[in-house]
C-alpha positions in Angstrom: 51.9 -1.6 16.9 50.8 -4.3 19.3 51.3 -7.9 18.3 48.5 -10.4 18.3 48.6 -14.1 18.0 46.6 -16.5 15.8 44.2 -18.5 17.8 44.9 -22.2 17.6 42.2 -24.5 16.2 39.8 -26.0 18.7 40.6 -29.5 20.0 38.8 -32.5 18.8 35.5 -33.0 20.7 35.3 -36.7 21.2 36.0 -36.7 25.0 38.0 -39.9 24.7 35.1 -41.8 23.1 37.2 -43.8 20.6 37.3 -47.4 19.5 40.7 -47.8 21.1 39.6 -46.4 24.5 36.4 -48.4 24.6 38.1 -51.6 23.7 40.8 -51.2 26.3 38.4 -50.1 29.1 35.9 -52.9 28.5 38.7 -55.5 28.3 40.2 -54.3 31.6 36.8 -54.4 33.3 36.1 -57.9 31.9 39.6 -59.1 32.9 39.1 -57.6 36.4 35.8 -59.4 36.9 37.4 -62.7 35.8 40.4 -62.1 38.1 38.1 -61.2 41.0 36.1 -64.4 40.4 39.3 -66.4 40.6 40.2 -64.8 43.9 36.8 -65.6 45.4 36.3 -69.1 44.1 39.1 -71.3 45.6 38.6 -74.2 43.1 39.0 -71.9 40.1 42.3 -70.2 40.9 43.3 -70.5 37.3 40.9 -67.6 36.6 43.4 -65.3 38.3 45.8 -65.9 35.4 43.1 -65.9 32.8 41.9 -62.5 34.1 45.4 -61.1 34.1 45.9 -62.3 30.5 42.7 -60.6 29.5 43.8 -57.3 31.0 47.2 -57.6 29.3 45.6 -58.3 26.0 43.2 -55.4 26.4 46.0 -53.0 27.0 47.9 -54.3 24.0 44.7 -54.1 21.8 44.2 -50.5 22.9 47.7 -49.6 22.0 47.5 -51.3 18.6 44.1 -49.7 17.8 45.4 -46.3 18.8 48.5 -46.8 16.5 46.1 -47.8 13.7 44.4 -44.4 13.9 41.3 -45.4 16.0 42.4 -43.4 19.1 43.0 -39.8 19.9 44.8 -37.8 17.2 48.5 -37.9 17.6 49.0 -34.2 18.4 45.9 -33.8 20.6 46.5 -31.2 23.3 50.0 -30.1 22.0 50.6 -26.5 21.2 50.3 -25.4 17.6 53.6 -24.8 15.9 54.5 -23.7 12.4 52.8 -21.0 10.3 49.6 -21.0 12.3 51.4 -20.1 15.5 53.4 -17.2 14.1 52.6 -13.7 15.2 51.4 -11.0 12.9 51.0 -7.2 13.3 47.6 -6.1 14.2 46.1 -2.9 12.9 46.4 0.0 15.4 43.1 0.5 17.2 42.8 3.2 19.8 40.1 2.9 22.3 39.2 5.7 24.6 39.3 4.8 28.3 35.6 5.7 28.7 34.6 3.4 25.9 36.5 0.5 27.4 34.6 0.6 30.7 
């Protein structure tokens, strides 16, 4: 008898639109704008360090929010293991060649 495999469940359909990802991305963009302003304005060179600090804090905030459960699920994209991934015997089905075409 041919073996068939259990189809894994579909992945979560959030396309990365999570609180953790939005927080981190917006923080990085804001920090980059501040950093760029510090590079352009010679009198405000302290903005370079402020922008770098904002970027660093945004990355840390994204990691913390993801660890708190507001990011992608932990096993997102990993193969299914355990009972759901085991094979089982399929009933024998004979299809004539003419019917398959």
